[in-house]
N, C-alpha and C positions, 0 to 999 in steps of 0.2 A: 503494500499500499504505499503510495506516494504522498508525503506530507503536503506537498504544494498543490495537490489536486482538491484540497479542502480550504474554502474560505474561512478565515478565523471569525466566525459568527457564533453567537450563543446557541442558535438553533443546531448548527453542526456540532457544537460542543455537547449538547445534551444527547443528540442522536449517537455520537461516537462513544460517549460514556455508557449509554445503554448497550451498544454493540460490545464494548469491552467487557461489561458484566456478563452478557450472554456467551461470549467467547470463553471467559474464565469459567462459567458454569459447565459449558460444553466440555471443556478440558478436564474438569474434575469428574464429570461422568464418563468420559472416555477413558480417563486414567483408571477409574474403578472397574470399567468393563474390561480393560486390558489385563488387569491384575487377576480378575476372576477367570477370564478365559485362559490365561497362562497356567493358573492353578489346575483348572479342569483339564487342560491339554496335557500337563505333566502327569496327572493321574491317569489319563487314558493311555498315555505312552508306557507307563509302568504295567498297566493291565495287558497292553498289547504285547509286551515282551513276555509276560507271564503266560498268556494264552498261546503264544507262539510256541513256547516250550511245551505246554500241555498238548497242543495239537500234534507236535512231532512225536511225543511219547505216546499218544493215543494211536496215531497211525502206525507206529512201530509195534506197539502191542497187537493192534488188529491184524497186521500182516504176519505177525509171529504165531498167533492163534490159527489163523488160516493155514500156515505152513505146517503146523502141528496136525491139523485136521487132515491134510493131504498126506502127511507121513503115515498116519494111523489107518486111513481108509482108502487111500489111492486117489489120483487126480480125477479119473473118470467118474468115481462115485460122488466125490464132492461137487463135481460140475454138475451131475444130474440132480443132486440135492439142492444146489444152488438155483437151479431153474425152476424148482417147485416153490421157492420162496416168494411170497407175494406181499411185499411191503411198500406202501405208499408213503412218500415223504412229502410233507407240506411245509413250506417256508413262508412264514408271515412276516412281512415287513411293515412296521409302524414308524412312528418318529416322535422325538421329543425335542424341545428347544432349550438351548443354553445361551442365555444373553442374546436372543434373537436368531441364533444359528440352529438350523434344522439338522438334527443328526439321527441316523437311522437306529431302530430297535429291532432286532432279528430274533424270531422264535422259529425253531425246528421242531415239528411234531411228526409222529409216525402213526400211520393206520395199518393194523395188521390183524390177521385172524389165524394165530397160531394154534396148535402145531401144524407145520407144513408137511411133515413127513412122519413116518413111523419111528419111534425111538429105538426099535429093535435093529441092532446091526449098525447103529450109528455112534459117533464118538461125541462126548460132550464138548469137544473142541469146536464142533460145529455151531452149537449154541453161543459159546463163548466168543466165536468169531463174529457172529451176528451182533451180539451186544457191543462188542468192541468197535465195530464199524458204525454202528448207530451213535455211540458216544462220540465218536470221531467227528461224524458229520455234524452233530450239535455244536461241538467245539469249533468246527470250521465256520459255522454260521455266525457264532459269537466273534470269532476273529475277524471276519469280514466286516461286521458291524464296527468293530474297534478301529480297524484301519481306515474305513471311510470317515469315521468320526474324527480321527486324528488329522486326516487330510482337510477336512472342512474347518476344523477349529484352528488349524495352523494357518490357513488362508485368511480366516477372519482376524486372527491375532496380527498377522502382517499388515492387513488393512487398517486395523485399529491403531497400531503403532505409527503408521505413516500420518494418520489424522492427528494423533496426540502430538507428534513431533512438528507438524505443520502449525498447529495452534501454539505450541510452546515456543518455537523457535522463530516463527514468522509472523502470524496473525496477531497474537497478543502484544508482542514487542512493538509491532508496527502501530497497533492501536494506542498503546501507551505513549509512544513518541508523538503521535498525531495529537492526542488529547493534550499532552504536556505543551506541544507547540502552540495549539490554539489558546490554552489558558495563558501562556506567556504573552501572546500577541494581544489578547484581550485586556490583560493587565497593563501592557504598554499603552494600549488605546485609552484605557481609563485614565492613566497618568497623563498622557498627552492632552486628553479632554480636560482634566482638572487644571493643568497649567494654562491651557488656552483660556478657560473660563476665569481663571484668576486674573489673567493679563486683561481680559476684556473688562472685568470688574474694576480693576485699577484705572483703566483708561477712562471708564465712565465717571469714576469718582474724581479723576483729575479734571474732567470737562465741567463737572458740577461745581467744583471749587474755583475753577478759572472763570 
């Protein structure tokens, strides 16, 4: 904001003081928003790291149980049993808002009508493998939720930081400088007016006495 663009008038002074208060209030609110978003973002980053490890462990366990089922029963029988499994997965995506930012909420449910095959001649590793893969899928849904949330919050944090910096380093200092400039000019004008009026008064008094 260029100081010279504003005439040193009381109207401009009142308007710029109002703009300054509004900018300072906006800065305080944005600063609070930035701090809340950063706290939420760091929390989600920690959760994402935790769930990444949990997903890797769950997938490793799922494939290990499947491998054990294949070793016990043979690849062909496990393949035939797998074709009999009828599990429908349903992924529900909702949303929640954090300081105006929409982030997803993922829920994974399963519809199934077990048992899918006779327990005779089968290994318990089959059921263990099914449970392990379902658990892994639920964790994957939660991990996807967290990763998208982190990306959205990180983007909003960057935007908010830019706005806070713009207010703190540019808009507010410029407004303060302009308000100060107009105040000084108005004071100078008042002093000049006072001196002028005094001179006029003295001249009038001289004329009367002469």
